[in-house]
N, C-alpha and C positions, 0 to 999 in steps of 0.2 A: 585619056585624050578626047574621046568621044563625049565624055561627061562634061569637060571644060568647054567644049564647043557648044553643048546644049545649054550650059549655064549662061554662056555669052549670048546666045540667041535669046534666052529668056530675059537676061538683063536688058538687052535692046528692046525687046517687047515691053518690058515694064516701064522703060523711060518713054517709049511712045504712048503708052497708056497714060503715064504720068503727064505728058505734054498735052495729050487730048482731054484729060481731066481738068488741067489748067486752062485749056482753051474754053471749056464749057463751064468753068468757074467751080469746078468740083475738086474735092480733095482726092487722096489716093482712094481707090475703090471706085473712081470715076467711071469705069466701064460698066459696072452694075447699075449705076445711076443713070448713065447715058442710055444703056440698053432698056432700062425701065422706061425712060423718056421716048425712046423709038417704039417700044411696045405700046405705050400709052397713046402716041400719035397714030399708030396703026388701028388701035381700037377706036379712037375718036373718028379716023377716016371710015371705019366700018359702022359708025352710028352707035358704038357702044362706050360706055364709061366704066370706070372702075366700080361705081356704085350700082351700075346695072349687072355687072358680073356678080357682085355681092348679093344682090337681089335674087339672081337666078340661082346662086348657091343656096340661099335661105329658103328658096321655093323647093329646090331639090330635096333639102334636108326635110322640110315639112311634109312633102309627099312621101318621102321614104319613110318617115315616121308613121304617117297614117296607113301606108300600105303594109307595114310590118304589124301594126295593130289589127288591121282588117285581114291579115294573112292574104294579101292580094297577089295575084299572079303579076308576071311582067306587063301583060297587056292591059291589066286592070289598073296597074299603077300608071300607065300611060294615060288611061282614061281619067284617073284622079287628077293628074297634072293638067290635062286639057281642060277639064272642068273647072279647076281652080282658076285658070286664066280667063276662060270663057265668061263664067258668071261674075268674076270681080269686075269685069268691064261694065256690067250692067248696074253695079252698085258702087258705093264709095270706098270699097275695101281693096286691099291688095290681094294678089293670088295667094300670098303666104297665109293671110288671114282666112281666106276661103278654104285652103287646105287644112288649116286648124279646125275649122268647122266640120269639115269631112272627117277629120280624126275623131272629133267628139262623137259623131253619128257612128263611126265604125266601133268605137268603144262599147257601144250598145248592141254590137253584133247585127246591126241592120243589114250588112252586106254592101258591096260596093255599088251596085245598081241603084238600090234604094237610098243609099247615102247621097249619091249623085242627084237623084230625083228631089231630095229634100233640101239640097243646098240652097236653091233660091229662097225657100221658106226662111231658112236661118238668116241669110243675107238681108232679106226684106224685113224681118223681125228686128234685126240688129240695127239697121238703119232707122228704122222708124223709133226705136227706143234708145237709140245712142249708146249701144253696148257692143262689145266685141262679138264677132260671129260665133266663136266657140261657146261663149256664155249663152247665146240665143239658141245655139243647137242643143246645149244641156237643157235648157228650159223646156223646149218643145218635146225633147225625148222623155223628160220627166213627166210632162202632162200626159203624153201617150201611155206611159207605164202606169201612172197613177190611176187612170181611168180605164185602162185596158183597152185603149183605142187602137184600131189597126193602123199600121204606118202610112197606108194609102190616104189616110185622112190628116196627115200632118200639116198640109197647108191650111186647113181650117183651124187647126190648133194654134198655128202661128197668128192667124187673124184674130182668134179669140184673146190671146194674150196681149195683143197690141190694143185691141178695142177696150179691154179692161183696164189697162195701164193708161190709156188716154181719156177714159170717160169717167174715172173714178179717182178716189183719193189714194188707191193702191199704186204703188210704183212698180216698175218692172222688178227691182230688187225684192219687193215685198212678195210678188207673185212667184219669183224664183225660189224664195225661202219657203213659202207655203207648199209649193209642189215637192220640195225635198222632204218636207215633213209628211206629206200624203204618201209619197213613194215609200218612205221608211215604215209607215204604219200599215201599208196595204200589203 
């Protein structure tokens, strides 16, 4: 008896949902779509869009990846995220691309603090040579390793690569390839 009453209530609820779905021009399952619309309206009112939520998720993924490679503590992970956002504002790159450059630095076991300090060099090099920041970070770390230069000089290394690429017949790609060979032979 109780079961029949529950089924009756559910039946009425379903017909109400069906009417609401028709009212909004939605087929069955209108509640889910209507709820998504309400959620979307709430996000829009908060200044957020589905795209910005996706961007935040991609940034979080990139930062988590970089932090895992660099064996970062939770506090260091927060610093990586903040730096990705902060420095991307100074250049034409997204925070995700900045995080990917940090990941590349962390692959060389630079450490979180040194990677964050080197990030503006990678972003400036990438912007000047129209390459992605991860590639730029790879090139400057290869230059540092090939010539045994200390990481505190990484800014100069980025400047040298840009000067060479812009004042000679060598392209950024040529320089990158050469540095890979130098690193392999050294």
